[in-house]
C-alpha positions in Angstrom: -86.5 35.5 -13.0 -87.5 36.4 -16.8 -91.8 36.4 -16.4 -92.1 38.6 -19.5 -95.1 37.9 -21.4 -98.4 36.2 -20.9 -98.9 33.4 -18.8 -102.1 30.9 -19.4 -102.1 27.4 -17.6 -104.6 24.7 -16.4 -103.7 22.5 -14.2 -104.9 20.2 -11.6 -104.0 20.1 -8.1 -104.2 17.7 -5.3 -107.3 19.0 -2.6 -105.5 18.2 0.6 -105.5 21.5 2.5 -105.2 23.5 -0.2 -108.1 25.8 -1.8 -106.6 25.2 -5.2 -108.4 22.0 -5.7 -109.5 21.4 -9.2 -109.0 23.5 -12.1 -106.4 26.2 -11.5 -106.2 28.7 -14.2 -103.5 31.2 -14.2 -103.2 34.2 -16.5 -100.4 36.3 -16.1 -99.3 39.6 -18.3 -95.9 40.7 -18.1 -93.9 41.7 -21.3 -92.5 39.3 -24.0 -91.8 36.2 -22.1 -94.3 33.4 -20.2 -94.5 31.3 -17.3 -95.9 28.4 -17.1 -97.4 26.3 -14.2 -96.3 23.0 -15.0 -97.3 20.6 -11.8 -97.2 21.2 -7.9 -95.4 18.8 -5.8 -96.6 17.4 -2.6 -99.4 18.5 -0.6 -99.9 18.4 3.3 -99.0 15.4 4.7 -96.2 13.2 6.9 -95.4 10.3 4.5 -92.4 10.7 1.9 -93.0 13.5 -0.9 -95.9 15.6 1.1 -95.0 18.5 3.5 -95.7 20.6 6.8 -95.1 24.0 6.5 -91.7 23.7 3.8 -89.1 26.4 3.9 -86.5 27.1 1.4 -85.1 25.3 -1.6 -81.8 24.2 -3.0 -80.7 22.9 -6.3 -78.2 20.3 -7.1 -77.8 19.3 -10.7 -81.1 17.4 -11.4 -82.7 17.0 -8.3 -83.9 19.9 -5.8 -83.6 19.9 -1.8 -86.8 20.9 0.5 -86.7 21.8 3.8 -89.9 20.3 5.3 -89.8 22.7 8.7 -92.7 21.2 10.7 -92.1 17.6 9.5 -88.1 17.9 11.2 -86.7 17.1 7.8 -85.1 17.4 4.5 -86.6 16.1 1.2 -84.5 15.5 -2.2 -86.7 15.4 -5.2 -85.6 15.1 -8.8 -86.5 18.1 -11.2 -89.8 16.0 -12.3 -91.1 16.4 -9.1 -90.3 12.9 -7.9 -89.4 12.0 -4.6 -86.2 10.8 -3.9 -85.4 10.7 0.3 -85.2 12.2 3.4 -83.2 12.9 6.2 -83.7 13.8 10.0 -80.6 12.2 11.7 -78.2 14.9 12.8 -76.0 15.4 15.8 -76.0 18.2 18.2 -72.7 20.5 18.8 -71.7 17.9 21.7 -72.1 15.0 19.0 -74.9 13.2 20.0 -77.5 12.0 17.6 -80.4 14.0 17.4 -83.0 14.8 15.0 -83.2 17.9 13.2 -85.7 20.2 15.2 -86.7 23.4 12.9 -85.0 23.0 9.3 -85.9 25.7 7.2 -83.2 27.8 5.5 -81.2 25.5 2.8 -78.4 26.1 0.3 -76.2 23.8 -1.9 -72.7 24.1 -3.5 -71.7 22.9 -6.6 -70.1 19.7 -5.4 -73.6 19.1 -3.7 -73.0 19.6 0.0 -76.2 21.0 1.7 -76.0 23.4 3.8 -79.4 23.6 6.3 -80.2 26.2 8.8 -82.4 25.0 11.8 -84.7 27.7 13.5 -85.3 26.0 17.0 -81.8 24.8 17.3 -79.9 27.8 15.9 -77.1 25.4 14.4 -76.0 24.8 10.7 -75.8 21.2 9.1 -73.8 19.9 6.7 -75.2 17.3 4.6 -73.6 15.6 1.4 -75.7 15.2 -1.4 -77.2 12.0 -0.8 -78.4 13.4 2.7 -76.0 11.9 4.9 -75.0 14.1 8.0 -71.2 15.8 7.6 -70.9 17.8 10.5 -72.6 21.0 12.6 -71.8 24.7 13.3 -72.5 26.9 15.7 -74.9 27.0 18.4 -77.4 29.7 19.8 -75.4 32.9 20.8 -74.7 36.5 19.6 -70.6 36.7 18.8 -68.4 34.6 16.2 -70.4 31.6 15.0 -73.6 31.5 16.7 -76.5 32.0 15.6 -80.4 33.5 16.7 -82.5 32.2 13.7 -80.8 31.6 11.0 -83.2 32.7 8.1 -81.3 32.9 4.8 -78.1 30.6 3.1 -76.8 31.2 0.3 -73.0 29.8 -1.3 -70.9 32.0 -3.4 -69.1 30.9 -6.4 -65.9 31.0 -3.9 -67.5 28.3 -1.8 -68.1 31.2 0.9 -71.5 30.1 3.0 -73.4 33.2 3.7 -76.0 33.1 6.6 -78.8 35.5 7.4 -78.4 35.7 10.9 -82.3 37.3 11.5 -82.2 37.8 15.8 -79.0 38.5 15.8 -79.3 41.7 12.7 -76.4 40.5 10.8 -75.4 38.4 7.9 -71.8 36.0 8.4 -69.5 34.9 6.1 -68.2 31.4 6.3 -65.2 29.1 4.9 -65.6 25.7 4.3 -64.9 24.7 7.9 -67.1 27.1 9.2 -65.0 29.8 10.4 -65.8 33.5 10.3 -64.6 35.4 7.1 -66.8 38.5 7.3 -69.6 39.9 9.5 -72.3 42.4 8.4 -73.8 44.3 11.3 -76.4 46.3 12.0 -74.4 49.5 11.8 -73.8 48.9 8.3 -76.5 50.1 6.2 -78.6 49.7 9.4 -79.3 46.4 8.4 -82.2 45.3 10.5 -83.8 41.4 10.8 -82.2 40.0 7.3 -83.8 36.7 6.1 -81.9 35.9 3.1 -79.1 36.7 1.1 -77.4 36.8 -3.0 -74.0 37.0 -4.0 -73.5 37.7 -7.5 -70.1 36.0 -9.3 -68.9 39.5 -9.6 -68.9 39.7 -5.7 -71.5 41.9 -4.7 -73.8 41.1 -2.0 -77.7 41.4 -2.0 -79.4 41.4 1.5 -83.0 41.1 2.1 -84.1 42.8 5.8 -87.4 44.0 7.0 -86.7 47.4 5.3 -85.9 45.7 1.9 -83.3 44.5 -0.7 -79.8 45.9 0.1 -76.5 46.1 -2.0 -73.2 45.9 -0.1 -69.5 45.0 -1.6 -67.5 42.3 -1.5 -66.2 43.8 1.9 -69.5 43.8 3.6 -69.6 47.8 3.2 -73.1 49.4 2.4 -73.9 51.0 -1.4 -77.3 51.6 -1.2 -81.2 50.2 -0.9 -82.0 49.2 -4.1 -86.1 47.8 -3.0 -87.8 49.3 -0.2 -90.4 46.9 1.3 -91.4 45.2 4.1 -93.0 41.6 4.4 -90.6 39.6 2.0 -89.2 36.4 2.9 -86.6 35.4 -0.2 -85.1 37.0 -3.0 -83.9 35.0 -6.4 -82.5 37.0 -9.1 -82.9 35.3 -12.7 -81.0 35.7 -15.3 -79.1 38.6 -14.1 -81.7 40.9 -15.1 -84.9 40.3 -12.4 -85.3 40.0 -8.9 -88.0 37.8 -7.7 -89.3 38.3 -4.0 -91.9 36.1 -2.3 -94.4 37.6 0.6 -96.0 35.1 2.2 -98.5 37.2 4.4 -99.3 38.8 1.1 -99.8 35.6 -0.8 -97.8 37.0 -3.8 -94.9 36.9 -5.5 -93.2 40.2 -6.7 -91.0 40.7 -9.8 -89.0 43.7 -9.7 -85.9 45.2 -12.3 -82.3 44.6 -11.5 -82.3 48.1 -10.7 -85.6 47.9 -8.1 -88.5 49.0 -10.3 -91.6 46.7 -9.6 -92.5 44.6 -12.9 -95.7 42.6 -11.8 -97.2 41.2 -8.5 -98.4 37.8 -9.0 -100.8 36.3 -6.5 -102.3 33.6 -8.1 -102.1 30.1 -7.4 -100.3 31.1 -4.0 -101.1 30.8 -0.8 -98.0 31.5 1.2 -95.3 31.5 -0.6 -91.9 31.4 0.9 -88.9 30.8 -1.1 -88.1 30.9 -5.0 -85.3 29.2 -6.5 -84.1 28.8 -10.1 -84.0 25.0 -11.5 -81.6 25.6 -14.5 -81.7 28.4 -16.6 -85.8 27.5 -17.7 -87.4 26.8 -14.6 -88.5 27.9 -11.3 -89.2 26.7 -8.0 -91.7 28.3 -5.5 -92.2 26.5 -1.8 -95.5 27.4 -0.4 -96.1 27.4 3.3 -99.9 27.5 3.3 -100.3 25.5 0.2 -97.8 22.5 1.9 -96.3 22.3 -1.2 -94.2 23.4 -3.8 -94.8 25.0 -7.6 -92.7 24.3 -10.8 -92.7 26.7 -13.3 -91.1 26.7 -16.8 -89.7 30.0 -18.4 -90.2 30.4 -21.7 
């Protein structure tokens, strides 16, 4: 995330369940570029376009998907923040109609397929880009394609879906049919309670767990720990040079260099940021569980 320079912006935020009511002025000095808060999306509520504890975000073309955890749904918005639609209806592994119970992790592939990890049902749902249900992968368990709180999802350039299987202290790589292609378990690099995963175009695998950000090769072999921190909930790479980590308990995001040096900690205007994701090359979305909204920034 190229958060380099001075950021100064004044916006007007809504007042629902957020201490950011009224004018929000943010000043961030980092280096040679700037990040400007364009708008806030959502607020606490149950109707379309509002959130009750938003989770992770996924981007497809000029839209983004947001996991709305406690409203038990996934919502899609235009990149302008305009609400498009919501989806809740899915099927159990037995084929029965049901509703998402705890959608939290989310990732979108280049063709628009949406993968949603459900923390309560311990499954992964695949939807199409219009939110229509396609299939269910897995169920609660330990071995094979079974999950115990799928906290993070990522789709790589080859179409593989990577799952940070928090409760099982492992990361799974699944093919497009949901079959296991690779497992990185706790014996490799001391992996412990992973919350997110990022795979670069060169197929290097970066895993964020309770001890920080760790680097693995494409075959799942541990190479080194790059950032030693605790309490982070997500990792995002910005323009191949920076890492953006969210810290919900601290109420902050942190920007690191590619090699792991801390560049900046940013707390305003966040309450409990959960996830950050690029929206093209010049914008950044950050979901905030405490503020029940999504922050949209422009990068200059």
